[in-house]
Each structure stands twice: as C-alpha cells, then as structure tokens.
C-alpha positions as CSV (number, residue, x, y, z in Angstrom):
1,X,0.0,0.0,0.0
2,X,1.4,3.4,-0.9
3,X,1.0,6.5,1.1
4,X,-2.4,7.7,0.1
5,X,-4.6,10.5,1.3
6,X,-8.2,9.9,2.5
7,X,-11.2,11.9,3.6
8,X,-12.5,9.5,6.2
9,X,-11.2,6.2,7.8
10,X,-13.4,4.0,10.0
11,X,-11.8,1.2,12.0
12,X,-14.0,-1.6,13.3
13,X,-13.2,-4.5,15.7
14,X,-13.8,-8.1,14.8
15,X,-17.3,-7.9,16.1
16,X,-18.1,-5.2,13.7
17,X,-18.4,-2.4,16.3
18,X,-16.9,0.9,15.3
19,X,-13.9,1.6,17.5
20,X,-12.5,4.7,15.8
21,X,-13.7,7.3,13.2
22,X,-11.0,9.6,11.7
23,X,-11.7,12.5,9.4
24,X,-9.2,14.6,7.4
25,X,-8.6,17.9,9.3
26,X,-9.4,21.2,7.5
27,X,-5.7,22.2,7.4
28,X,-4.1,18.7,7.4
29,X,-4.0,15.3,6.0
30,X,-5.1,11.7,6.7
31,X,-2.9,9.1,5.2
32,X,-2.6,5.3,5.4
33,X,0.5,3.2,4.7
34,X,1.8,-0.3,5.1
35,X,5.0,-0.5,7.3
36,X,6.6,-3.8,8.2
37,X,3.4,-5.7,7.5
38,X,1.2,-3.4,9.6
39,X,-1.3,-0.8,8.6
40,X,-0.3,2.6,9.9
41,X,-2.6,5.7,9.8
42,X,-1.2,9.2,10.2
43,X,-3.5,12.1,11.0
44,X,-1.6,15.4,10.5
45,X,-3.2,18.7,11.6
46,X,-1.7,22.1,11.0
47,X,-1.5,23.2,14.6
48,X,-1.4,19.9,16.6
49,X,1.1,18.0,14.6
50,X,0.9,14.3,13.6
51,X,-0.9,11.5,15.5
52,X,-0.2,7.9,14.5
53,X,-2.6,5.0,14.8
54,X,-1.8,1.3,14.4
55,X,-5.0,-0.7,14.3
56,X,-5.2,-4.3,15.6
57,X,-4.4,-7.0,13.1
58,X,-8.0,-8.4,13.2
59,X,-9.6,-4.9,12.8
60,X,-11.4,-4.0,9.5
61,X,-10.6,-0.7,7.9
62,X,-12.9,1.3,5.6
63,X,-11.3,4.2,3.9
64,X,-13.1,6.8,1.7
65,X,-11.2,9.1,-0.7
C-alpha cells in the first residue's frame, strides 16, 4: 500500500463495532501506509502535529477518498 490521502477512515473491531472514526482535518491530511506488514494511519493537523494510529491485526478498515 502506498502513502495515500483519505477523507475518512473507519476502524471496526472483529465484532463489527466501530472503534474509531477519523476524518481529514481542514488544514491537514489523513494518510494510510503499510509499514513492516502493519497498517499505519497518520493524521496530520496544522496546529497539533501528527498523530499515529496502528489498528489491531484483526480490525477491519474502511477508507473513503
């Protein structure tokens, strides 16, 4: 997976319950990459910097461009 930008990413646990909803900040970016076999999500906001999320291996991820 290349470093791609998304508008919204929803992470659900294996039971299908939504555990985390991320949206691209107004002055920032929301990207998802594959690093070392793990999915890594970076949320970068202009004032607050970058927050990194690493979902559980059994979580499902739905990303919208």
